[in-house]
C-alpha positions as CSV (number, residue, x, y, z in Angstrom):
1,X,-82.6,164.8,97.1
2,X,-83.6,163.6,100.5
3,X,-83.4,166.6,103.6
4,X,-82.9,165.2,107.2
5,X,-85.1,167.4,109.6
6,X,-83.4,167.7,112.9
7,X,-86.4,168.5,116.1
8,X,-86.1,171.6,116.8
9,X,-85.9,172.2,120.8
10,X,-86.3,174.6,123.1
11,X,-84.0,176.5,125.3
12,X,-84.8,175.7,128.8
13,X,-85.0,179.5,129.4
14,X,-88.3,179.6,127.3
15,X,-89.6,177.2,129.3
16,X,-91.9,178.3,132.4
17,X,-90.0,177.2,134.8
18,X,-87.2,179.1,133.1
19,X,-89.1,182.6,132.8
20,X,-90.3,182.5,136.6
21,X,-86.8,181.9,137.3
22,X,-85.5,184.5,135.3
23,X,-88.5,186.8,137.1
24,X,-87.5,185.8,140.6
25,X,-83.7,186.5,139.6
26,X,-84.3,189.9,138.4
27,X,-86.7,190.6,141.4
28,X,-83.9,189.4,143.9
29,X,-81.3,191.4,141.6
30,X,-83.0,194.5,142.1
31,X,-83.7,194.4,145.8
32,X,-80.2,193.2,146.6
33,X,-78.7,196.1,144.4
34,X,-81.0,198.6,146.3
35,X,-80.7,197.4,149.6
36,X,-76.9,197.0,149.2
37,X,-75.6,200.1,147.0
38,X,-74.3,202.0,150.3
39,X,-71.9,198.8,150.7
40,X,-71.3,198.1,147.6
41,X,-69.9,201.6,146.4
42,X,-68.5,202.0,149.7
43,X,-66.7,198.7,148.8
44,X,-65.5,199.9,145.2
45,X,-62.6,201.6,145.1
46,X,-61.0,198.7,147.3
47,X,-62.2,196.8,144.4
48,X,-60.7,198.5,141.5
49,X,-56.9,198.5,143.7
50,X,-57.2,194.7,143.7
51,X,-58.5,194.6,140.0
52,X,-54.8,196.5,138.7
53,X,-52.7,193.1,139.4
54,X,-55.1,190.5,138.5
55,X,-55.7,192.6,135.3
56,X,-52.2,192.7,134.7
57,X,-51.3,189.1,134.8
58,X,-54.0,188.4,132.3
59,X,-53.7,190.8,129.7
60,X,-50.0,190.4,129.9
61,X,-50.3,186.4,129.4
62,X,-49.6,186.2,125.6
63,X,-46.3,187.9,125.6
64,X,-44.5,184.8,125.5
65,X,-41.6,183.3,127.5
66,X,-39.3,186.2,129.0
67,X,-36.9,188.7,126.6
68,X,-35.1,185.6,124.8
69,X,-36.5,186.3,121.7
70,X,-35.8,189.8,121.1
71,X,-33.6,191.2,118.1
72,X,-33.5,187.7,116.4
73,X,-35.4,188.8,113.4
74,X,-32.9,191.9,113.0
75,X,-30.1,189.6,112.9
76,X,-31.2,187.5,110.4
77,X,-32.1,189.9,108.3
78,X,-29.0,191.6,108.2
79,X,-27.1,188.3,108.2
80,X,-25.2,189.0,104.4
81,X,-22.2,190.3,106.2
82,X,-22.7,194.1,106.7
């Protein structure tokens, strides 16, 4: 019985340059959030208002094409002439 061993590759984020990049992004995110909090909080009601139609379109995508299929199962189940 032979086992093939695949070489273990390290994730790019676990390399020294990846750790430095993650640290830089964390620091940048902290300063962006603290310095621009008033702007973000001021725009938040508009973001919610604009998000409503987008969520409506995305969440209703799986309902099919129109109303052509309503009642077909009931019509088939009562096909014995009643």
